[in-house]
PAZAPA-4460 file (N, C-alpha, C; in steps of 0.05 Angstrom, whole numbers, plus 32768, in hexadecimal, padded with zeros to 4 digits):
% residues 111
    n_x    n_y    n_z   ca_x   ca_y   ca_z    c_x    c_y    c_z   seq   type   mol
   7EFD   7F59   83C4   7EFF   7F6F   83B1   7F11   7F85   83BD     1      M     A
   7F1E   7F93   83AC   7F2E   7FAA   83B4   7F2C   7FC0   839F     2      T     A
   7F37   7FD6   83A4   7F38   7FEC   8391   7F54   7FEE   8386     3      Y     A
   7F57   7FF8   836E   7F71   7FFB   8361   7F73   8017   8355     4      V     A
   7F8C   8020   8353   7F91   8039   8345   7F9A   8032   8329     5      V     A
   7F8F   8040   8315   7F95   803B   82F9   7FA9   8050   82EF     6      T     A
   7FB0   804D   82D6   7FC4   8060   82CA   7FBA   807C   82C8     7      D     A
   7FA1   8081   82CD   7F96   809C   82CC   7FA4   80AD   82E2     8      I     A
   7FAE   80A0   82F7   7FBB   80AF   830D   7FD7   80B9   8305     9      C     A
   7FE3   80AC   82F1   7FFF   80B2   82EA   8001   80D0   82E2    10      I     A
   8014   80DD   82ED   801A   80FA   82E9   8005   810C   82F5    11      K     A
   7FEF   8101   8301   7FDC   8112   830F   7FE1   8110   832D    12      C     A
   7FDF   80F8   8338   7FE6   80F3   8354   7FDA   8108   8367    13      K     A
   7FC0   810B   8365   7FB2   8120   8375   7FB2   811A   8394    14      Y     A
   7FB1   8101   839C   7FB3   80F9   83B8   7F9B   80FF   83CA    15      Q     A
   7F85   8108   83BF   7F6D   810C   83CF   7F64   80F2   83DC    16      D     A
   7F68   80DD   83CF   7F60   80C2   83D8   7F6F   80BA   83F2    17      C     A
   7F87   80C3   83F5   7F97   80BC   840C   7F8B   80C6   8426    18      V     A
   7F7F   80DE   8425   7F74   80EA   843D   7F5C   80DB   8448    19      E     A
   7F4D   80CD   8437   7F35   80C0   8440   7F38   80A2   8446    20      V     A
   7F4E   8096   843F   7F52   8079   8442   7F55   8072   8460    21      C     A
   7F42   8062   846A   7F43   805B   8487   7F59   8047   848E    22      P     A
   7F65   8039   847A   7F79   8025   8480   7F95   802C   8475    23      V     A
   7F98   8044   846A   7FB2   804D   8460   7FBF   8039   844D    24      D     A
   7FB0   8031   8438   7FBA   801D   8425   7FC5   8028   840B    25      C     A
   7FCB   8042   840B   7FD6   804F   83F3   7FF5   8050   83F4    26      F     A
   8001   804C   83DD   801E   804C   83DC   8026   805F   83C5    27      Y     A
   803C   806E   83C9   8043   8083   83B6   805B   807C   83A5    28      A     A
   8056   807E   838B   806B   807C   8377   8073   8099   836F    29      G     A
   8087   809A   835E   8091   80B4   8356   807B   80C5   8349    30      E     A
   8069   80B8   8339   8055   80C8   832C   8039   80BC   832C    31      N     A
   8034   80A9   833F   8019   809F   8342   8017   8091   835E    32      M     A
   7FFF   808A   8365   7FFA   807B   837E   7FF0   805F   8376    33      L     A
   7FF2   804D   8389   7FE6   8032   8386   7FD8   802B   83A1    34      V     A
   7FC7   8018   83A0   7FB9   800D   83B7   7FC3   7FF1   83BC    35      I     A
   7FCA   7FEB   83D5   7FD2   7FD0   83DD   7FB9   7FBF   83DF    36      H     A
   7FB6   7FAB   83CD   7F9D   7F9B   83CD   7F99   7F8B   83E6    37      P     A
   7FAE   7F84   83F5   7FAA   7F74   840D   7FA3   7F86   8425    38      D     A
   7FA5   7FA0   8422   7F9F   7FB2   8438   7F84   7FC0   8433    39      E     A
   7F7C   7FC3   841A   7F63   7FD1   8413   7F4B   7FC1   841F    40      C     A
   7F39   7FCF   842C   7F22   7FC1   8438   7F09   7FC5   8427    41      I     A
   7F0C   7FCF   840F   7EF6   7FD1   83FC   7EE0   7FE4   8406    42      D     A
   7EE7   7FF9   8415   7ED3   800B   841F   7EC9   801E   8409    43      C     A
   7EDA   8024   83F5   7ED3   8035   83DF   7ED3   8052   83E3    44      G     A
   7EDC   805C   83FB   7EDC   8079   83FF   7EF0   8088   83EE    45      V     A
   7F04   807A   83E5   7F19   8087   83D4   7F0F   808D   83B8    46      C     A
   7EFF   807C   83AD   7EF7   807E   8391   7EEB   8099   838A    47      E     A
   7ED7   80A3   8399   7ECB   80BD   8391   7EDE   80D5   8397    48      P     A
   7EF3   80D1   83A7   7F05   80E7   83AD   7F19   80ED   8397    49      E     A
   7F1D   80DA   8385   7F31   80DE   8370   7F25   80F0   835A    50      C     A
   7F31   8108   8357   7F27   811B   8343   7F28   8111   8326    51      P     A
   7F3B   80FF   8320   7F3D   80F6   8305   7F32   80DA   8300    52      C     A
   7F25   80CF   8315   7F18   80B5   8314   7F2B   809E   830D    53      E     A
   7F43   809F   831A   7F57   808A   8315   7F53   8071   8326    54      A     A
   7F42   8072   833A   7F3D   805C   834C   7F24   804D   8344    55      I     A
   7F27   8033   8341   7F10   8022   8339   7F10   8008   8349    56      V     A
   7EF9   7FFB   834D   7EF9   7FE1   835A   7F07   7FCD   8348    57      P     A
   7F13   7FB9   8354   7F21   7FA5   8344   7F0F   7F94   8332    58      D     A
   7EF6   7F97   8335   7EE2   7F89   8324   7EDC   7F99   830B    59      T     A
   7EE4   7FB2   830A   7EDF   7FC3   82F2   7EEF   7FB8   82DB    60      D     A
   7EE4   7FBA   82C3   7EF1   7FB1   82AA   7F0D   7FBE   82A6    61      D     A
   7F10   7FD7   82AF   7F29   7FE5   82AB   7F3E   7FDD   82C0    62      T     A
   7F37   7FCF   82D5   7F49   7FC9   82EB   7F5C   7FB2   82E7    63      A     A
   7F55   7F9F   82D6   7F65   7F86   82D4   7F83   7F8A   82D2    64      E     A
   7F8B   7F9C   82C0   7FA7   7FA1   82BC   7FB5   7FAE   82D3    65      A     A
   7FA6   7FBA   82E5   7FB1   7FCA   82FB   7FB3   7FBC   8316    66      W     A
   7FA5   7FA5   8319   7FA5   7F97   8332   7FC2   7F8E   8339    67      V     A
   7FCF   7F81   8327   7FEB   7F78   832C   7FFE   7F8F   8330    68      E     A
   7FFB   7FA4   8320   800D   7FBB   8322   800A   7FC8   833E    69      L     A
   7FF1   7FCB   8348   7FED   7FD6   8362   7FFA   7FC5   8377    70      N     A
   7FF6   7FAB   8375   8001   7F98   8389   8020   7F99   8389    71      K     A
   802C   7F98   8371   8049   7F98   836F   8055   7FB1   837A    72      E     A
   804B   7FC9   8373   8057   7FE1   837C   8050   7FEA   8398    73      F     A
   8039   7FDF   83A3   8033   7FE4   83BF   8048   7FD7   83D1    74      A     A
   8054   7FC2   83C7   8069   7FB4   83D6   8084   7FC3   83D5    75      E     A
   8087   7FD5   83C1   80A1   7FE2   83BC   80A1   8000   83C4    76      K     A
   808A   800D   83C3   8089   802A   83C7   8081   8030   83E4    77      W     A
   8087   8048   83ED   8081   8050   8408   8063   8055   840C    78      P     A
   805A   804E   8424   803E   8053   842C   803A   8071   842F    79      N     A
   8023   807B   8425   801C   8097   8427   8002   8099   8437    80      I     A
   8003   80A9   844C   7FEB   80AC   845E   7FE1   80C8   845F    81      T     A
   7FEF   80DB   8455   7FE7   80F7   8455   7FEA   8103   8439    82      V     A
   7FD6   8112   8431   7FD6   811E   8416   7FEE   8131   8414    83      K     A
   7FFD   812E   83FF   8013   8140   83F9   800C   8152   83E2    84      G     A
   8020   8160   83D8   801D   8172   83C2   801A   8162   83A8    85      E     A
   8006   8169   8398   8003   815C   837E   8016   816A   836B    86      E     A
   801D   815C   8355   802F   8169   8342   8023   8183   8337    87      P     A
   8033   8197   8333   8028   81B1   832A   801A   81B0   830F    88      P     A
   8022   819C   82FF   8016   8199   82E4   8001   8182   82E3    89      D     A
   7FF7   817A   82FA   7FE5   8163   82FB   7FCD   8167   82E9    90      A     A
   7FC1   817E   82EA   7FA8   8182   82DA   7FAD   817F   82BC    91      D     A
   7FC4   8185   82B3   7FCA   8183   8296   7FCB   8165   828D    92      S     A
   7FCF   8153   82A0   7FD0   8136   8299   7FB6   8127   829F    93      F     A
   7FA3   8134   82AC   7F8B   8127   82B6   7F7B   8118   82A1    94      A     A
   7F7A   8122   8289   7F69   8116   8274   7F79   8108   825E    95      N     A
   7F93   8105   8263   7FA4   80F8   824E   7FA1   80DA   8250    96      E     A
   7FA1   80CC   8239   7FA0   80AF   8239   7FBB   80A4   8233    97      S     A
   7FBF   808A   8238   7FD8   807C   8232   7FEF   8085   8243    98      G     A
   7FE9   808D   825C   7FFE   8098   826D   8012   8083   8277    99      K     A
   8009   806A   827A   801B   8055   8284   8033   8052   8271   100      Y     A
   802E   8050   8258   8044   804C   8244   8056   8065   8243   101      E     A
   804B   807C   8246   805A   8095   8244   8069   809D   825D   102      K     A
   805C   8099   8274   8067   80A7   828C   806B   8095   82A5   103      Y     A
   8062   807D   82A6   8064   806D   82BE   8080   806C   82C8   104      F     A
   8084   8070   82E2   809E   806D   82EF   809B   8059   8306   105      S     A
   80AE   8046   8307   80AE   8032   831C   80BD   803D   8335   106      A     A
   80C7   8055   8333   80D5   8060   834A   80C2   8067   8361   107      E     A
   80CB   8063   837A   80BA   806A   8390   80B7   8089   8393   108      P     A
   80A1   8091   839E   809C   80AD   83A3   80A7   80B5   83BD   109      G     A
   80A7   80CF   83C2   80AF   80DA   83DC   8095   80E0   83EB   110      E     A
   8096   80DA   8405   807F   80DF   8416   8087   80F0   842D   111      V     A
***
């Protein structure tokens, strides 16, 4: 089992999860994070740290669509090990639905 980041992270990218990850398995896109499933040790410490609840176990009903996306982009985006600045408008996107279709960017983030 592993944890995955869902579309709830898009445009929020709070990064609190990065600070607690013991194996540094987060990768940064332009406007969201992903977890590398082959690196995640299923410790679960990241899940409660996410203010918008974007991190779920891969066994969660909402996770299925995000397992492959996390794996794909963890191979393309840079590894992030230190919490950076969240977007200044992150809070305004925290409760928005349908963010993948509206805002997802495949571009790598800066770390």
